[in-house]
NUTOR-925596 format. One line per field, with one value per residue (C-alpha): residue number from 0; residue in one letter; x, y, z. Coordinates in nm, 4 decimals. Layout:
BEGIN
sekol [NUM | ...]
ronu [A | ...]
xx [X | ...]
yy [Y | ...]
zz [Z | ...]
! end
This chain:
BEGIN
sekol [0 | 1 | 2 | 3 | 4 | 5 | 6 | 7 | 8 | 9 | 10 | 11 | 12 | 13 | 14 | 15 | 16 | 17 | 18 | 19 | 20 | 21 | 22 | 23 | 24 | 25 | 26 | 27 | 28 | 29 | 30 | 31 | 32 | 33 | 34 | 35 | 36 | 37 | 38 | 39 | 40 | 41 | 42 | 43 | 44 | 45 | 46 | 47 | 48 | 49 | 50 | 51 | 52 | 53 | 54 | 55 | 56 | 57 | 58 | 59 | 60 | 61 | 62 | 63 | 64 | 65 | 66 | 67 | 68 | 69 | 70 | 71 | 72 | 73 | 74 | 75 | 76 | 77 | 78 | 79 | 80 | 81 | 82 | 83 | 84 | 85 | 86 | 87 | 88 | 89 | 90 | 91 | 92 | 93 | 94 | 95 | 96 | 97 | 98 | 99 | 100 | 101 | 102 | 103 | 104 | 105 | 106 | 107 | 108 | 109 | 110 | 111 | 112 | 113 | 114 | 115 | 116 | 117 | 118 | 119 | 120 | 121 | 122 | 123 | 124 | 125 | 126 | 127 | 128 | 129 | 130 | 131 | 132 | 133 | 134 | 135 | 136 | 137 | 138 | 139 | 140 | 141 | 142 | 143 | 144 | 145 | 146 | 147 | 148 | 149 | 150 | 151 | 152 | 153 | 154 | 155 | 156 | 157 | 158 | 159 | 160 | 161 | 162 | 163 | 164 | 165 | 166 | 167 | 168 | 169 | 170 | 171 | 172 | 173 | 174 | 175 | 176 | 177 | 178 | 179 | 180 | 181 | 182 | 183 | 184 | 185 | 186 | 187 | 188 | 189 | 190 | 191 | 192 | 193 | 194 | 195 | 196 | 197 | 198 | 199 | 200 | 201 | 202 | 203 | 204 | 205 | 206 | 207 | 208 | 209 | 210 | 211 | 212 | 213 | 214 | 215 | 216 | 217 | 218 | 219 | 220 | 221 | 222 | 223 | 224 | 225 | 226 | 227 | 228 | 229 | 230 | 231 | 232 | 233 | 234 | 235 | 236 | 237 | 238 | 239 | 240 | 241 | 242 | 243 | 244 | 245 | 246 | 247 | 248 | 249 | 250 | 251 | 252 | 253 | 254 | 255 | 256 | 257 | 258 | 259 | 260 | 261 | 262 | 263 | 264 | 265 | 266 | 267 | 268 | 269 | 270 | 271 | 272 | 273 | 274 | 275 | 276 | 277 | 278 | 279 | 280 | 281 | 282 | 283 | 284 | 285 | 286 | 287 | 288 | 289 | 290 | 291 | 292 | 293 | 294 | 295 | 296 | 297 | 298 | 299 | 300 | 301 | 302 | 303 | 304 | 305 | 306 | 307 | 308 | 309 | 310 | 311 | 312 | 313 | 314 | 315 | 316 | 317 | 318 | 319 | 320 | 321 | 322 | 323 | 324 | 325 | 326 | 327 | 328 | 329 | 330 | 331 | 332 | 333 | 334 | 335 | 336 | 337 | 338 | 339 | 340 | 341 | 342 | 343 | 344 | 345 | 346 | 347 | 348 | 349 | 350 | 351 | 352 | 353 | 354 | 355]
ronu [M | S | G | T | C | A | L | V | V | S | L | F | A | T | R | W | A | I | R | Q | F | A | S | W | G | L | G | Q | L | I | R | E | D | G | P | Q | T | H | H | V | K | R | G | T | P | T | M | G | G | T | V | I | V | I | S | V | L | I | G | Y | G | F | A | K | L | L | M | W | E | A | P | T | R | S | A | L | L | V | L | F | L | L | V | G | M | A | G | V | G | F | L | D | D | F | I | K | V | R | M | Q | R | S | L | G | L | R | S | K | A | K | L | M | G | Q | T | V | V | G | L | V | F | G | V | V | A | L | H | P | A | L | G | D | A | A | T | V | V | S | H | R | L | S | L | V | R | D | V | G | P | A | L | P | W | M | I | V | L | A | L | V | W | F | M | V | S | G | T | S | N | A | T | N | L | I | D | G | L | D | G | L | L | T | G | S | A | V | M | V | F | A | A | Y | T | M | I | G | I | W | Q | N | N | H | L | C | G | S | S | S | A | T | S | G | L | C | Y | Q | V | A | S | P | L | D | L | A | A | V | A | A | G | L | T | G | A | C | F | G | F | L | W | W | N | A | S | P | A | K | I | I | M | G | D | T | G | S | L | A | L | G | A | A | M | A | G | L | A | L | M | T | R | T | E | L | L | L | A | V | L | G | G | L | Y | V | A | V | T | G | S | V | M | L | Q | V | S | W | F | K | L | T | R | R | T | T | G | V | G | K | R | I | F | L | I | A | P | L | H | H | H | F | E | M | A | G | W | E | Q | V | T | V | V | I | R | F | W | I | I | A | G | V | C | V | A | A | G | L | G | I | F | Y | G | D | W | L | G | S | L | A]
xx [-10.7016 | -10.8305 | -10.8145 | -10.4563 | -10.3387 | -10.5157 | -10.3860 | -10.0060 | -10.0305 | -10.1916 | -10.0087 | -9.6588 | -9.7699 | -9.9059 | -9.5727 | -9.4383 | -9.7212 | -9.6554 | -9.3057 | -9.3970 | -9.7108 | -9.5236 | -9.2247 | -9.5304 | -9.6544 | -9.9958 | -10.0528 | -10.3903 | -10.5838 | -10.7740 | -11.0919 | -11.0855 | -11.4025 | -11.3360 | -11.1543 | -10.8332 | -10.6445 | -10.6835 | -10.4432 | -10.1378 | -10.2650 | -10.2045 | -9.9646 | -10.0250 | -10.0193 | -10.3637 | -10.5089 | -10.4419 | -10.7629 | -10.5680 | -10.3774 | -10.6830 | -10.8338 | -10.5320 | -10.4957 | -10.8490 | -10.7986 | -10.4863 | -10.6228 | -10.9206 | -10.7139 | -10.4596 | -10.7542 | -10.9072 | -10.5721 | -10.5093 | -10.8156 | -10.8165 | -11.1748 | -11.3004 | -11.4348 | -11.8353 | -12.0480 | -12.1688 | -11.8049 | -11.6913 | -11.9910 | -11.8970 | -11.5404 | -11.6690 | -11.8477 | -11.5094 | -11.3143 | -11.5669 | -11.6191 | -11.2715 | -11.2195 | -11.4801 | -11.3017 | -10.9637 | -11.0721 | -11.2128 | -10.8715 | -10.6623 | -10.8535 | -10.7920 | -10.4261 | -10.3758 | -10.5986 | -10.4718 | -10.8447 | -11.0134 | -11.3101 | -11.2537 | -11.5452 | -11.8278 | -12.1359 | -12.3265 | -11.9911 | -11.9266 | -12.3222 | -12.2996 | -11.9929 | -12.1831 | -12.4825 | -12.3164 | -12.1410 | -12.4373 | -12.6598 | -12.4142 | -12.4053 | -12.7746 | -12.8592 | -12.6065 | -12.7148 | -13.0617 | -13.0089 | -13.0052 | -12.6845 | -12.6767 | -12.8270 | -12.9442 | -13.2900 | -13.2357 | -13.0633 | -12.7966 | -13.0034 | -13.3663 | -13.6682 | -13.7796 | -13.6757 | -13.4892 | -13.3757 | -13.2448 | -13.4271 | -13.6662 | -14.0045 | -14.2934 | -14.4056 | -14.1679 | -14.1204 | -14.0935 | -13.7685 | -13.7151 | -13.8019 | -13.5622 | -13.2991 | -13.3926 | -13.3349 | -12.9914 | -12.8994 | -13.0009 | -12.8252 | -12.5072 | -12.4830 | -12.6177 | -12.3856 | -12.0732 | -12.1809 | -12.2355 | -11.8694 | -11.7485 | -11.8913 | -11.7521 | -11.3908 | -11.2779 | -11.0819 | -10.7677 | -10.8951 | -11.2694 | -11.3737 | -11.0899 | -11.1542 | -11.5453 | -11.5213 | -11.3251 | -11.6187 | -11.8922 | -11.6979 | -11.6216 | -11.9865 | -12.0484 | -11.7701 | -11.9746 | -12.3050 | -12.1808 | -12.0309 | -12.3385 | -12.5546 | -12.3198 | -12.3629 | -12.7282 | -12.7748 | -13.1082 | -13.0456 | -12.7548 | -12.7414 | -12.7307 | -13.0186 | -13.3219 | -13.6918 | -13.7777 | -13.4594 | -13.2426 | -13.1043 | -13.1479 | -12.8263 | -12.5878 | -12.2318 | -12.2471 | -11.8898 | -11.7384 | -11.8985 | -11.7358 | -11.4330 | -11.4616 | -11.5586 | -11.2847 | -11.0324 | -11.1804 | -11.1541 | -10.7811 | -10.7156 | -10.8465 | -10.6856 | -10.3436 | -10.4304 | -10.5213 | -10.1815 | -10.0735 | -10.3915 | -10.4571 | -10.3787 | -10.1490 | -10.2068 | -9.9143 | -10.1541 | -10.5424 | -10.7512 | -10.9270 | -11.2325 | -11.0758 | -11.1255 | -11.4096 | -11.6507 | -11.5278 | -11.5670 | -11.9089 | -11.9867 | -11.8871 | -12.0882 | -12.3877 | -12.2730 | -12.2538 | -12.5830 | -12.7629 | -12.6114 | -12.6550 | -13.0221 | -12.9753 | -13.0271 | -13.2337 | -12.9910 | -12.7178 | -12.8950 | -12.8151 | -12.4807 | -12.3780 | -12.5824 | -12.3166 | -12.3002 | -12.6837 | -12.6454 | -12.3499 | -12.5298 | -12.8553 | -12.6511 | -12.5600 | -12.9053 | -13.0505 | -12.7976 | -12.8557 | -13.2361 | -13.2657 | -13.0348 | -13.2424 | -13.5702 | -13.4997 | -13.3214 | -13.6521 | -13.8632 | -13.6627 | -13.4006 | -13.1038 | -13.0005 | -12.9535 | -12.7681 | -12.8230 | -12.4733 | -12.1693 | -12.0437 | -12.1459 | -12.0651 | -12.1257 | -11.7880 | -11.6696 | -11.9296 | -11.7676 | -11.4148 | -11.5419 | -11.6935 | -11.3500 | -11.3016 | -10.9741 | -10.9698 | -10.8619 | -11.1353 | -11.4044 | -11.2634 | -11.2548 | -11.5999 | -11.7612 | -11.5801 | -11.7611 | -12.0971 | -11.9932 | -11.9263 | -12.2604 | -12.4433 | -12.2719 | -12.3403 | -12.6953 | -12.7086 | -12.5688 | -12.7893 | -13.1201 | -12.9657 | -12.9037 | -13.2342 | -13.4241 | -13.2655 | -13.3647 | -13.7055 | -13.7592 | -13.6309 | -13.8930]
yy [3.3578 | 3.5977 | 3.8923 | 3.8377 | 3.7958 | 4.0858 | 4.2888 | 4.1979 | 4.2607 | 4.6032 | 4.7076 | 4.6533 | 4.7053 | 5.0349 | 5.1486 | 5.0716 | 5.2527 | 5.5623 | 5.6006 | 5.4825 | 5.6922 | 5.9918 | 5.9178 | 5.8594 | 6.2011 | 6.0716 | 6.3414 | 6.4558 | 6.7528 | 6.9886 | 7.1447 | 7.5224 | 7.5780 | 7.3317 | 7.4009 | 7.5926 | 7.3062 | 7.0632 | 7.2606 | 7.0874 | 6.7525 | 6.8655 | 6.6416 | 6.3477 | 6.0312 | 5.9266 | 5.6161 | 5.4093 | 5.2100 | 5.0055 | 4.8574 | 4.7831 | 4.5970 | 4.3926 | 4.2841 | 4.1739 | 3.9496 | 3.8118 | 3.7486 | 3.5691 | 3.3815 | 3.2664 | 3.1571 | 2.9586 | 2.7940 | 2.7138 | 2.5353 | 2.3990 | 2.5103 | 2.6838 | 3.0314 | 3.0633 | 3.2557 | 3.4927 | 3.5837 | 3.6144 | 3.8564 | 4.0693 | 4.0727 | 4.1840 | 4.5088 | 4.5658 | 4.5503 | 4.7003 | 5.0114 | 5.0394 | 5.0789 | 5.3602 | 5.5254 | 5.4742 | 5.6551 | 5.9414 | 5.9697 | 5.9338 | 6.2271 | 6.4330 | 6.3851 | 6.4038 | 6.7185 | 6.8508 | 6.9480 | 6.8761 | 6.7156 | 6.4183 | 6.2282 | 6.4383 | 6.3305 | 6.1740 | 5.9562 | 5.8527 | 5.7574 | 5.5797 | 5.3779 | 5.2854 | 5.1751 | 4.9478 | 4.7637 | 4.7590 | 4.6383 | 4.3549 | 4.2277 | 4.2642 | 4.0726 | 3.7676 | 3.7509 | 3.7407 | 3.4644 | 3.1030 | 2.9164 | 2.6191 | 2.3228 | 2.5552 | 2.6992 | 2.9476 | 3.2976 | 3.4287 | 3.7573 | 3.7480 | 3.8700 | 3.9719 | 4.2791 | 4.1977 | 4.3347 | 4.0336 | 3.7786 | 3.7924 | 3.9548 | 4.0484 | 3.9112 | 3.8530 | 4.1441 | 4.1581 | 4.1126 | 4.4476 | 4.5851 | 4.4063 | 4.4978 | 4.8553 | 4.8173 | 4.6343 | 4.9469 | 5.1798 | 5.0063 | 4.9712 | 5.3438 | 5.4855 | 5.3007 | 5.3687 | 5.7393 | 5.7582 | 5.6245 | 5.8675 | 6.1574 | 6.0809 | 6.0138 | 6.3675 | 6.3235 | 6.1458 | 5.7751 | 5.8475 | 5.6208 | 5.3710 | 5.3303 | 5.3352 | 5.0579 | 4.8498 | 4.8288 | 4.7634 | 4.4952 | 4.3393 | 4.3331 | 4.1395 | 3.9033 | 3.8090 | 3.8083 | 3.5533 | 3.3386 | 3.3292 | 3.2597 | 2.9800 | 2.8306 | 2.8306 | 2.7746 | 2.6156 | 2.2455 | 2.2097 | 1.9799 | 2.2534 | 2.4413 | 2.4755 | 2.4729 | 2.8270 | 2.9765 | 2.9044 | 3.1555 | 3.0951 | 3.2404 | 3.1221 | 3.0603 | 3.2703 | 3.1736 | 3.2510 | 3.5914 | 3.6028 | 3.5406 | 3.8236 | 4.0523 | 3.9456 | 4.0359 | 4.3818 | 4.4339 | 4.3550 | 4.5459 | 4.8409 | 4.7892 | 4.7659 | 5.0775 | 5.2764 | 5.2615 | 5.4913 | 5.6709 | 5.7980 | 6.1748 | 6.2705 | 6.0808 | 5.9589 | 5.8133 | 5.8543 | 5.6026 | 5.8176 | 5.7465 | 5.4078 | 5.3007 | 5.4804 | 5.3894 | 5.0097 | 5.0000 | 5.1192 | 4.8837 | 4.6018 | 4.6876 | 4.6818 | 4.3643 | 4.1920 | 4.3523 | 4.1945 | 3.8646 | 3.8079 | 3.9257 | 4.2307 | 4.5062 | 4.7237 | 4.6607 | 4.8120 | 5.1406 | 5.1063 | 4.9353 | 5.2320 | 5.5010 | 5.7430 | 5.7140 | 5.7770 | 6.0888 | 6.2282 | 6.1594 | 6.3040 | 6.6088 | 6.6764 | 6.6194 | 6.8716 | 7.1365 | 7.1094 | 7.1050 | 7.3862 | 7.6007 | 7.5497 | 7.6040 | 7.9529 | 8.0521 | 7.9841 | 8.1495 | 8.4351 | 8.4945 | 8.4272 | 8.0676 | 7.9744 | 7.6930 | 7.4736 | 7.3657 | 7.5784 | 7.3472 | 6.9909 | 6.7093 | 6.7074 | 6.6314 | 6.9403 | 7.1534 | 7.0463 | 7.1473 | 7.4841 | 7.5384 | 7.4968 | 7.1129 | 6.9716 | 6.7312 | 6.4299 | 6.5112 | 6.5156 | 6.1759 | 6.0153 | 6.1205 | 6.0161 | 5.6706 | 5.6640 | 5.7214 | 5.4500 | 5.2059 | 5.2949 | 5.2236 | 4.8955 | 4.8007 | 4.8806 | 4.7011 | 4.3814 | 4.4082 | 4.4021 | 4.1009 | 3.9086 | 4.0481 | 3.8867 | 3.5466 | 3.5860 | 3.7112 | 3.3870 | 3.1629 | 3.3162]
zz [-3.0638 | -3.3213 | -3.0958 | -2.9548 | -3.3079 | -3.4239 | -3.1403 | -3.1740 | -3.5441 | -3.5001 | -3.2217 | -3.4331 | -3.7773 | -3.6666 | -3.5483 | -3.9055 | -4.0753 | -3.8818 | -4.0449 | -4.3636 | -4.4190 | -4.3191 | -4.5595 | -4.8301 | -4.7648 | -4.6344 | -4.3862 | -4.2368 | -4.3541 | -4.1064 | -4.1495 | -4.1005 | -3.9309 | -3.6594 | -3.3031 | -3.3347 | -3.1215 | -3.4066 | -3.6323 | -3.4618 | -3.5925 | -3.9805 | -4.1281 | -3.8978 | -4.1044 | -4.1811 | -4.3633 | -4.0536 | -4.0760 | -4.3249 | -4.0354 | -3.8346 | -4.1485 | -4.2232 | -3.8817 | -3.8233 | -4.1312 | -4.0200 | -3.6630 | -3.8146 | -4.0751 | -3.8206 | -3.5791 | -3.8686 | -3.9577 | -3.5938 | -3.5589 | -3.9156 | -3.9943 | -4.3062 | -4.2808 | -4.2511 | -4.4482 | -4.1708 | -4.0948 | -4.4478 | -4.5072 | -4.2073 | -4.3274 | -4.6705 | -4.5219 | -4.3347 | -4.6326 | -4.8816 | -4.6765 | -4.5895 | -4.9747 | -4.9805 | -4.7211 | -4.8479 | -5.1880 | -4.9664 | -4.7734 | -5.0934 | -5.2518 | -4.9485 | -4.9400 | -5.3187 | -5.3862 | -5.0775 | -4.9297 | -4.6163 | -4.7932 | -5.0334 | -5.2023 | -5.2652 | -5.0425 | -5.3375 | -5.4441 | -5.0829 | -5.0401 | -5.3829 | -5.2531 | -4.9382 | -5.1092 | -5.3274 | -5.0607 | -4.8238 | -5.0977 | -5.2300 | -4.8486 | -4.8177 | -5.1481 | -5.0518 | -4.6892 | -4.7715 | -5.0100 | -4.8978 | -4.9636 | -5.1720 | -4.9863 | -4.7095 | -4.6948 | -4.4324 | -4.4614 | -4.2373 | -4.1942 | -4.0660 | -4.2462 | -3.9101 | -3.6962 | -3.3675 | -3.0431 | -2.8752 | -3.0545 | -3.3686 | -3.3038 | -3.5307 | -3.8500 | -4.1480 | -4.3758 | -4.7306 | -4.8924 | -5.0480 | -4.7014 | -4.5255 | -4.7975 | -4.7463 | -4.3805 | -4.4056 | -4.6687 | -4.4006 | -4.1095 | -4.3045 | -4.4337 | -4.1078 | -3.8689 | -4.1002 | -4.1226 | -3.7607 | -3.6667 | -3.9349 | -3.7539 | -3.4184 | -3.5401 | -3.4673 | -3.1558 | -3.0751 | -2.9424 | -2.9283 | -3.1869 | -3.1465 | -2.7611 | -2.7942 | -3.0687 | -2.8497 | -2.6085 | -2.8695 | -3.0313 | -2.7181 | -2.6358 | -2.9510 | -2.8825 | -2.5597 | -2.7400 | -2.9998 | -2.7452 | -2.5498 | -2.8402 | -2.9366 | -2.5943 | -2.6279 | -2.9945 | -3.1091 | -3.2170 | -2.9803 | -2.6812 | -2.4391 | -2.6086 | -2.3751 | -2.5503 | -2.6310 | -2.4656 | -2.7768 | -3.0429 | -3.4231 | -3.5361 | -3.8170 | -3.6966 | -3.3986 | -3.2586 | -3.5786 | -3.5565 | -3.2045 | -3.3578 | -3.6075 | -3.3189 | -3.0900 | -3.3884 | -3.4325 | -3.0501 | -3.0643 | -3.3623 | -3.2301 | -2.8965 | -3.0735 | -3.2783 | -2.9701 | -2.8460 | -3.1179 | -3.1649 | -2.8031 | -2.7413 | -2.8751 | -3.1799 | -3.3876 | -3.6611 | -3.7564 | -3.8919 | -4.1418 | -4.3119 | -4.4104 | -4.0556 | -3.9386 | -4.2332 | -4.1776 | -3.8276 | -3.8547 | -4.1152 | -3.9506 | -3.6205 | -3.8589 | -4.0118 | -3.6522 | -3.5341 | -3.8376 | -3.8360 | -3.4494 | -3.4940 | -3.2652 | -3.5079 | -3.2657 | -2.9726 | -3.1508 | -3.1025 | -2.7211 | -2.7589 | -2.9722 | -2.7921 | -2.7912 | -3.2044 | -3.1748 | -2.9700 | -3.2050 | -3.5156 | -3.3525 | -3.2525 | -3.6481 | -3.7557 | -3.5111 | -3.5740 | -3.9443 | -3.9176 | -3.6573 | -3.8801 | -4.1894 | -3.9996 | -3.8465 | -4.1512 | -4.3274 | -4.0692 | -3.9479 | -4.2181 | -3.9771 | -3.9287 | -3.5499 | -3.3839 | -3.1212 | -3.0312 | -3.0866 | -3.3549 | -3.4648 | -3.4305 | -3.0286 | -2.9080 | -3.0784 | -2.8969 | -2.5905 | -2.7005 | -2.8171 | -2.4754 | -2.3295 | -2.2451 | -2.2760 | -2.5722 | -2.3418 | -2.1062 | -2.3742 | -2.4918 | -2.1527 | -2.0536 | -2.3803 | -2.3489 | -2.0007 | -2.1687 | -2.4366 | -2.1470 | -2.0055 | -2.3208 | -2.3638 | -2.0265 | -2.0846 | -2.4143 | -2.2318 | -1.9419 | -2.1870 | -2.3698 | -2.0576 | -1.8914 | -2.1954 | -2.0948 | -1.7401 | -1.8228 | -2.0426 | -1.7506 | -1.5298]
! end
């Protein structure tokens, strides 16, 4: 229900936002060193991520009202990440539009905003609720379930910050082609919807749980409702964001979606699995890191900076190599789908392995 409501709201609210944002002059600015084909996008309404965030909140709220249930702590923390990081992205987008420059917040200011949101989330998530000794985020690392020894509180907080900041930056980097982030995010959030439902059906302490085969996760079904809302909101937005995009989500959406992915991974205790589910984002982020590192290394050793790719991030490299934008997006969607399928395969394979 959360996903259906969010999809409907996103589908119709985005149409309204396209007209309204254009009348307010909220047009996208394009980086000058990017592919020349992108200059036709100049002036396309941006900050569309606000519609995604609002749609998720409405969808989740509607589902809670329909079931007459109170929101859980786990779900509210993921929604905090979504809204908080959307706020950082909104400031970035607003400065771009107001100052008429392709770069908004300075990198240090953006990182500071991400740090504040990530640390607030981490402190609350790692602090037990009143009357409950358990925390919603584990002190141990997890692939599909907790492994290894419990880590000190400060180390876990640092890992939470790294995940939230790193994933939001990764989704921000990939948001450069029409529909690329939106379509791939649909797959990742759909995967977390399935993971949450599966964990709820095999929750430790429930009647259906089998000894040694259960999941120690706080409110997985409510996390699935949030993930479903994110899936539906992105799906509805994709109708208008697909090439040629009528609206762009901007940093408002890209930072928020990445933070929500990190939150879901931490809450469902699948932190390491996110690197597989979001393998496309890892590859794109890696291309930027390799490009920058190789350029600095060769400039230091030879005096002339050299590049591995024609341009970074990776999707722009293929554009510069002559691929059509739609071709790049579809093929990257396929890669994202393969990564999600591999991640779900690992998740389910762990269950089958436990049964053996």
